Each structure stands twice: as structure tokens, then as C-alpha cells.
C-alpha positions in Angstrom: 3.8 -1.2 -12.8 4.5 2.4 -13.5 8.0 3.1 -12.4 8.6 6.9 -10.5 11.9 8.1 -9.4 11.7 9.0 -5.7 8.0 10.2 -5.3 8.2 10.4 -1.4 9.6 9.0 1.7 7.8 6.2 3.1 6.1 8.2 5.6 4.6 10.3 3.2 3.9 7.3 1.0 1.9 6.0 3.9 0.0 9.1 4.4 -1.2 9.3 1.1 -2.2 5.9 0.9 -4.2 6.1 4.4 -6.0 9.1 2.3 -7.2 7.1 -0.2 -8.2 4.1 2.0 -10.3 6.9 3.9 -11.6 8.0 0.8 -12.7 4.6 -0.4 -14.2 3.4 2.7 -16.5 6.9 3.0 -17.7 6.0 -0.3 -20.9 3.7 -1.4 -20.6 1.3 -3.7 -23.4 -1.1 -5.0 -21.2 -4.2 -3.4 -18.8 -4.3 -0.8 -14.9 -3.0 -1.4 -12.3 -2.6 0.4 -8.8 -1.0 0.1 -5.7 -2.6 1.5 -2.1 -1.3 0.6 1.3 -2.5 1.0 3.9 -0.2 1.0 7.6 -0.7 0.4 10.4 1.2 0.2 13.5 0.9 -2.8 16.6 0.7 -0.5 19.3 -1.5 -2.3 19.0 -5.0 -3.8 17.2 -6.3 -6.5 13.9 -4.8 -7.9 12.1 -8.3 -7.5 13.3 -8.3 -3.8 11.6 -5.0 -3.4 8.4 -6.1 -5.1 8.4 -9.6 -2.8 8.5 -7.0 0.5 5.7 -4.9 -1.0 3.9 -8.1 -2.0 4.4 -9.5 1.5 3.1 -5.8 3.4 0.0 -6.0 0.9 -0.8 -9.7 2.2 -0.5 -8.4 6.0 -2.7 -5.5 5.4 -5.4 -8.1 4.1 -4.8 -10.4 6.7 -5.0 -7.4 9.7 -8.7 -7.2 8.7 -9.1 -5.4 5.7 -9.1 -1.3 4.9 -5.6 -1.1 6.4 -1.8 0.0 5.1 1.0 -1.7 5.9 4.9 -0.7 5.4 7.6 -3.3 4.8 
């Protein structure tokens, strides 16, 4: 994982990731490809708590039927 200092707010991150998801959706692959993402904003607490929130958001996205993004 690469650390970035405050690349953008959570809404901008969601817009960027959703754009990437739509790009993947429009592509033709030789096998089925889906794109789901979980987005979390680092507010306070430990890095581990931040990663747990992002991971939980990812699993929420996957459980929503794939090809989706979820905010933590």
C-alpha cells in the first residue's frame, strides 16, 4: 500500500473510483471481470482501524452485487 498525504476528500475519491469502475465495466475482457471498491477517510485513530473500515466497505461493495463502490 502506498501512502498518500491527503490526495482528496472522500467525495472526490468516490467519484474517481466510480469512474474507474465504469471504465472497467465498459471494457471487453476474455473472462469476466468485476470492479468493487471500499473507500475510507482517515480521520483519527490507528492505521489498523482505518484499514478495517476500508476493508469492511470493500466487502459491503462486493455483497451489493459487484461493480460498486461503498464509503466507510
